[in-house]
N, C-alpha and C positions, 0 to 999 in steps of 0.2 A: 500541599494538596492532600486531602484525606484519601485513604485507600478504600477499596470496595468493602462495604459493610456486609457482614454475614456471608462471606465468600470463601470457599475452600479451593485454593489454587490447584493443589495436587489432584483433587477429585475432578476439577474442571478439565485439566489437561488429559487425564486418563479417560474420562467418560464422555466429554462434550466437545472439546476443541476439534473443529473440522468434521464433526460427526452429526450433531443435532442441535436444534435451537435450545436456548435456555433463557428464562425470564428471571431477573434478579430484582426483587422489590426493594425499594429504599436503598439502592446501592450507593448513592452519592448524596451527601448532606449539603456540601457547599457548591452550588452551581455558579457558573459565570453570570455576571450581571448584564450581559449583552442584551440590548433591547431590540425589538423589531426595527425601530427607526435607525439604530446604529448598523444593523445588518443591511438594511436598504441603502444606507450611505456607502457601505463598502461596494455594493453592486453598481454604484454610479461611477466608480473609478475605472479608468480604461484598462489597467493591468490586472484587474480582478476577474476571474472566470465565474460567470453567474448565468443561471437560466431562470426563465419565468415560464411556468407551466400553468396554463389556464384551462379550466373545464373539468369534466369528469367523464367516466366511462359511459359511452364509447367515443365521445367527441372531445378532442384535445387540440390545443395549439401551443407551440413552444417558441420562445424567442430567447436570444442570447444577448448578454450585456455587451458594452456598458448601457445602463438604462438612465432614464431621467425620472423626475418625480411623478410625471404623468403616467408612467408605465404601471404604477401600482394602483390605478383607479379602476381596474377591471371589475366588471360586474360578475357575480357568481363566484364559485370557488377558484382559488388560485394558490400556487406555491412558488416561493422564491428559494432557489438553491444556490448557495455561494460556496465555492470550493476553497480548500486550503485556508480557512479562516484562522487556523492556528499559526500561519505564517505572518499574519498581520497583527494579531491581538495576543499579547502574552498571557492574559487570563484564560483564553481558550487553549493556548498551548499547554497550560498546566494540566489539562485533562489527560495528556499523554502519560503522565506519571501514574495514572490509575492502573496501568497494566504492565508493571515492570517485569513480570514473569514470562512475557511473550517476546520473541526475537525483535529487538528494536529496529533492525534493518528491514523487517517486513512492514513496519508502519508506513502508511502512505501519507494521509493528511486527515484533517477534521473538516468535513463538510457540514455546514449549518443550513437548515431549512426552516423557513417560516411559512405557515399555511393558514389561510382563512378557513372558516367552518366548511367541512366537506372537501378541502383541498388535498391533493396527493399527486402521485405520478403514475398510478395504475398498477396492475399486477405484473410483476417482473421477477427476474432473479439476477444475482450478481456472480462474478467469477472470483470474488474475494471474501474474506471474513470481515464481518462488520459488527460493531457494538453500537446499538441505537440507544443513546442516552436521551431521555425525555427532559427537556427544559421546561419553560413555562407552558401551562395549558395541558391538554390531554390529547393523545392520539391513539386511535384504535388500529391495532396491527392484526391482520389476518395472515396466517401461515398456511402455505399450501404444500404441494408435492415436491419431491426431489427432482431436479431438472438436470439435463445434460445439454451439450451443444446441439444435439439433434432435436431437442424439445421444440415443437412448433411455436414460432413467434411471428408477430406481425409488426409492421411499421405504422405507428400512429403519430404523424406529424414530427417524426424524428425520434420518438420514444420506441424502444424495443419492448413490446408488451407480449404477454403470453396469449396464445390462442385460447387456451383452456386453463382455468384456475380451479384447483381442487381444494376447497377449504378443509383444513384438518384441525387447526387450533385458532383461537382468537383471544387477544388480550387488550385491555384498555390500560395504557401506560400513563402514569401520573409523574409529576416532577420528581426527579431522582431515580426513577426506575430505569433499568437497562434491559434490552432484549438483544441477545447474541444470536446471530445467524451465520451458519457455515456457508461456504461457497455452494452455489447451485440450488439453494432452497428458495422456493417461490414465496413471495411476500407482497403485501398490499397494505400500505399505511394510509389511513383517512383521518384527517383532523376532526376532533370532536370539539368544535369551537376553535378560536385562534390558538395556535400552539407553535412551539419551536423545538426542533430535534437536532441533536449533535450526533453525527455519524462518524465514528472512529473506524477507519478502514485499514485493513492489513492486506497488502497486495501480494500476489505470487507471480514469479516470473513465468512466462510461457515456456512450455517444454521445447518448442521450436527454437526459442532464443537460447535455452540452455544447451541444446544439441549443437547449434551453430557456434557458440562460444567454445565449447569443449573441443569441437573438431578443429577450430582455428588454433587452439592451444596445442592439440596433438600434432597438427601439421607442422607447427614451428619446431617441434622436438623430434619429429620422425625423419630418419635418414633418407636421402634421395635414392639410395641403391636397393630399395625393396621393390620387388616386381611380382606380378601375378604369376602363379604357377598353373599352367594350363591343365585342364582335366578332360581327357578324351574317353569316349566309350571303349570298354574293354575289347569289343569286337571290331573296333575301328570303323564302324558303319556310320560315318558322318557324311551328310550330304553337303555339296558345295554351298558355302555361305551360311550354313545353319548355326545358330547359337542354341545349344542344347540346355535342357533343364539341369543336367549334371554340371555344366560349366557355370551356369548362374549360381547354383548351390555352392560350388567351389569358391566362386568370387565372394559370396556372402560370408562363407566360413573364414576365408583368409582376411577379409576386412575386420570381422569380429575378433579374430586372433590378434591382429595388429593393434586394434584399439585396446585390447587387454594387456598386451606386452609392453606397449609404449608407456613410459612413466611421465606423468605430468603432475604439477604441484597443486592444482586446484585454485590457483589465483584467479582464474577466469570467473569463478563463481562469485568471489568477493567483489571483483570489479563490476560484474553485471548487477548484483543486487543492491549495490550502493550508488548506481547511477541515479541522479536526482530526477524526480518527475517534474519538478519546477525549477526554473533557474534561480539559484541563490543570489542574494545581493552581495556583490563584491565590494568591500569597503575601500575607500581611498587610502593609499599607502600613508602610514604615519610613522614618525620616528620611534615611537615607543608603543608598547601594548597598553590598552585600557587597563584599569585596575581589576575589573572582573569580566570574565568572558564565559559564554556558554555556547553550546551547539546551536547553530541557526536551525530553526524548525524545518526550513526548506532544504537542508543538507542531510546527507546520509553518511553515517560512520559505522564501521564494523572492524573486527580484528580476528586474527587467528594466531595460534602459537604452536610452534613445532620445535623440533630439536635444534634447528638452525636459528631460532629466535622468533621475535614478534613481527608480524606483518599487519599493517594497518591499511584499510581500504576507505578512502575518503572521496565521496562524489565520483566514483568510478576510477579513481587513480590509486596507485599502490605505492607504499613506502615502507621502509624497514628501520624505524627509529630506535630500536633497542628495547630490551625487556624492562629497563628501568623507567619507562613511561607508561607501563601497562595500567597502573592504578589511575593515572590521569585519564587515559583513554576510556577506561571503564566509567569513570565519573562523567565524562562528556557524553558517552553513549546513554547514560541514565538521565541526561538532561540537567545534571547538577551544575551550579555555577562554580567557576574556578577562580580563586584569588591569585592573580598573577604575581603578587608580592611574596607569596609563600610557596614557590615552586623551585625545583632544582634547575641547574643549568641545562640539563638535557630536556627537561619538561618545558622550559622556557623556549628553547630552540624549536621544539615541536609546535608549541602554541604560536610562535611567530610565523612559522611556515604555513600553518593552517589559517591564521588570521589573514595573511596576504592572499591566500587562495580563496577566501570568502566563505570558509566553512564555519567560522565562528562569528558571533555578534556580541556587541558591548552590552553588558547587563545593565 
């Protein structure tokens, strides 16, 4: 797969990533050959998540798949959005290699949308980073204001749309162009004739989930014999049954001190961020490994290395296979195929375990 053309990775990470939109003209030379008919065929499958959005501002209707051929005979503008197309089509999965400099464990999936002239999903914002790669045809993107969870939104037939859209920039994307949008940036895409767009999404875990996981980890390591030390007013003037501001402040301070003093290893983070968003396909057990394996696009793999060795996080599970499989793990995280006939005994044992767990697929 070709890399992004005319693109400065260091400059992007310093000045753009999670900060502001960026248009990259002519970023991709070799686009997938996926046709609108093939995309519609995926939307007919019962296990594929798809939506059909019909209409334009302010009148919308939304239906969810699976669909049949009659579903795509709507009059007026409409958009078909199919999630996780990279999980089903290897040529779409190859687009993941365009962004090797970003954390692979942040990558969610590639949603593909086809729209008739004027089709779109209205003005909205997302909570994740997204790279919008234009396939066939053209799409006009309007970029609006920075949004927060408090930004007023309205429900339009199940679509969460902005109450107010403040146009700041506008671009017409042609095949091979990419528009990067950071989280919280308002945008509105409208098809300029029939077109197809590939949305490469990078998810972030919710802070409430991070807090819950870290607290669970801390509670597992915290001793049971730590107790709250009461704080009473210096003049002893407490009224019966009263909880004072001083006592609440003391409780907060002691909790904060305990969280700082208790040592935990951070494994909760790797387990959380590698939990798959979609169920990977678990292969039937086989006596021997296939010749060539690669990471299933529906699976998540990450690793960390400390003084006590290598820790690997695979689909929310943790293992410690040893430092001698690190190069193999890095290759799998990069999406590279692995020739099982040219691996060490330790690497083969790791591959066999992950193959049985459904993390890998036959090349």
